C-alpha positions in Angstrom: -52.2 -59.2 14.4 -48.5 -60.1 14.7 -47.9 -63.8 15.1 -44.1 -64.1 14.4 -40.9 -62.3 15.0 -38.1 -63.0 12.5 -34.5 -62.1 13.5 -31.4 -61.3 11.5 -28.3 -62.7 13.2 -25.2 -60.7 12.6 -25.5 -57.3 14.2 -28.6 -58.3 16.0 -28.5 -61.6 18.0 -24.7 -61.3 18.0 -22.0 -58.8 17.1 -19.7 -60.6 14.7 -17.9 -57.7 13.1 -14.5 -58.3 14.7 -14.7 -62.1 14.3 -15.8 -61.9 10.7 -13.1 -59.3 9.8 -10.4 -61.4 11.4 -11.7 -64.5 9.6 -11.8 -62.9 6.1 -8.4 -61.3 6.6 -6.9 -64.7 7.4 -8.9 -66.4 4.7 -7.7 -64.1 1.9 -4.0 -64.3 3.1 -4.3 -68.1 3.2 -5.6 -68.1 -0.4 -2.8 -65.8 -1.6 -4.6 -62.5 -1.7 -4.3 -59.2 0.1 -6.0 -59.0 3.4 -9.4 -57.3 3.6 -9.1 -54.0 5.3 -11.4 -52.8 8.0 -12.5 -49.9 5.8 -13.3 -52.3 2.9 -15.3 -54.6 5.2 -17.2 -51.7 6.7 -18.1 -50.3 3.3 -18.8 -53.5 1.2 -18.9 -56.6 3.3 -20.3 -56.4 6.8 -23.9 -57.1 5.9 -23.2 -59.6 3.1 -22.7 -63.4 3.0 -19.4 -65.1 2.7 -19.7 -65.9 -1.0 -20.5 -62.2 -1.8 -17.6 -60.9 0.3 -15.2 -63.2 -1.6 -16.6 -62.2 -5.0 -16.3 -58.5 -4.1 -12.7 -58.9 -3.0 -11.4 -61.1 -5.8 -12.4 -59.4 -9.0 -13.8 -61.6 -11.8 -13.3 -64.8 -9.7 -14.0 -68.1 -11.5 -16.2 -70.8 -9.9 -13.2 -73.0 -9.5 -11.3 -70.3 -7.6 -14.3 -69.5 -5.5 -14.5 -73.1 -4.4 -10.8 -73.3 -3.7 -11.1 -70.3 -1.3 -14.3 -71.7 0.3 -12.5 -75.0 0.9 -10.1 -73.4 3.3 -13.1 -72.7 5.4 -14.9 -76.0 4.8 -11.8 -78.0 5.6 -11.3 -76.0 8.8 -7.9 -74.6 7.7 -9.3 -71.2 8.5 -12.0 -70.9 11.2 -13.8 -68.1 13.0 -12.4 -67.0 16.3 -15.4 -67.3 18.6 -13.7 -65.4 21.3 -14.2 -62.2 19.2 -18.0 -62.5 19.2 -20.1 -60.4 21.6 -23.8 -60.5 22.4 -26.4 -58.1 23.6 -26.6 -58.2 27.4 -30.3 -58.9 27.3 -30.2 -61.5 24.6 -31.5 -64.5 26.6 -34.2 -62.5 28.3 -35.5 -60.8 25.2 -35.7 -64.0 23.1 -37.4 -66.0 25.8 -39.9 -63.2 26.5 -40.8 -62.9 22.8 -41.2 -66.7 22.5 -44.0 -66.6 25.1 -46.3 -64.7 22.7 -44.8 -65.1 19.2 -43.3 -67.7 16.9 -39.7 -67.0 16.4 -37.6 -67.6 13.3 -34.3 -66.5 11.8 -33.6 -65.2 8.3 -29.9 -64.5 7.8 -27.1 -64.2 5.2 -24.9 -66.3 7.5 -24.3 -69.9 6.5 -26.5 -72.3 8.4 -23.9 -74.2 10.3 -22.6 -71.0 11.8 -25.9 -69.7 13.2 -26.0 -71.8 16.4 -22.4 -72.7 16.7 -21.7 -70.1 19.4 -22.7 -71.7 22.8 -24.8 -68.7 23.7 -26.8 -69.1 20.5 -27.0 -72.9 20.9 -28.7 -72.5 24.2 -31.5 -70.6 22.5 -31.9 -72.8 19.4 -35.1 -74.6 20.6 -36.9 -71.2 20.9 -36.7 -70.7 17.1 -39.1 -72.6 14.9 -37.0 -72.3 11.8 -33.8 -70.9 10.4 -33.4 -69.7 6.8 -29.7 -69.2 6.0 -27.6 -68.2 3.0 -27.8 -71.6 1.3 -31.6 -71.9 1.7 -32.5 -69.3 -0.9 -31.5 -68.3 -4.4 -31.8 -64.6 -3.6 -30.5 -62.8 -0.6 -31.3 -59.6 1.3 -32.2 -56.9 0.3 -34.4 -59.3 -1.8 -37.4 -60.4 0.4 -37.0 -64.1 -0.5 -35.3 -65.2 2.8 -38.0 -63.5 4.9 -40.8 -64.9 2.8 -39.4 -68.4 3.0 -39.1 -68.1 6.8 -42.8 -66.9 7.1 -43.9 -69.8 4.9 -42.0 -72.3 7.0 -43.8 -71.3 10.1 -47.1 -71.0 8.4 -47.8 -67.3 8.9 -48.6 -64.5 6.4 -45.9 -61.9 5.8 -48.0 -59.1 7.2 -48.3 -61.1 10.5 -44.5 -60.9 10.9 -42.0 -58.3 12.3 -38.4 -58.5 11.1 -35.6 -57.4 13.4 -32.5 -56.2 11.6 -29.7 -53.7 11.7 -29.0 -52.6 8.2 -30.7 -50.7 5.3 -30.9 -54.1 3.4 -33.0 -55.5 6.3 -35.4 -52.6 6.0 -35.7 -53.0 2.3 -36.2 -56.7 2.5 -38.8 -56.5 5.3 -40.9 -53.9 3.5 -40.6 -55.7 0.2 -41.9 -58.8 2.0 -44.8 -56.9 3.5 -43.5 -57.0 7.0 -42.9 -54.4 9.7 -39.3 -53.8 10.6 -37.6 -53.0 13.9 -34.0 -51.8 13.5 -31.5 -52.5 16.3 -28.5 -50.2 15.7 -26.5 -47.3 17.0 -26.4 -45.9 13.5 -29.4 -44.1 12.1 -31.1 -46.3 9.5 -33.8 -44.7 7.4 -37.2 -46.3 6.6 -37.6 -48.6 9.7 -41.0 -48.6 11.4 -39.1 -48.1 14.7 -35.5 -48.1 15.7 -33.6 -48.6 19.0 -30.0 -49.0 20.2 -31.2 -50.9 23.4 -31.8 -54.6 22.7 -33.9 -54.8 25.9 -36.5 -52.5 24.3 -37.3 -54.9 21.5 -40.2 -56.7 23.1 -41.9 -53.4 24.0 -41.4 -52.1 20.4 -42.8 -55.4 19.0 -45.9 -55.0 21.2 -46.4 -51.4 20.0 -46.2 -52.5 16.4 -48.5 -55.4 17.1 -51.2 -52.9 18.2 -50.9 -50.8 15.1 -53.6 -51.7 12.6 
């Protein structure tokens, strides 16, 4: 029996690709490096956390240099452009419908303060029982730790959870954690229990997986 639905954020609850690409391009220029290209971000960075993107772009970066670059973000010298974010048209309806029958949680590689910063997300915050963000775990997806921590925080077993993601790393993490996985993406992702490119179908797919023994 499924008791909880755990969501990824980027690519699922919101589309942050353009906002994140713009942010990293400005961040690296501010720090004195070449701008991250669209191709580089598509290949290496889109599904990864901020620290990992920086480490990939700046080869052999020292801890001191990493902190210097991060400080441009922490001090608000470089900020995300929220106007570049977009959301599934059925976001509010889907989250509210699922919350009627399941505990909801978030397990994301996004830093915690950025999860509910967009007003559209802030309006849904009370429907999520817990949020596990980048800084909450030592290991990150595709390692299952973030998903396992989320399940533990809401007091359910991993096999009582469904994870909603959009990337191969989400499928790997979900199955390693012992969870079923729904992929929401226009790109074909192998290994998912089910996949859809229609966000509005997610409650139906969750119900179908809930019935599978």
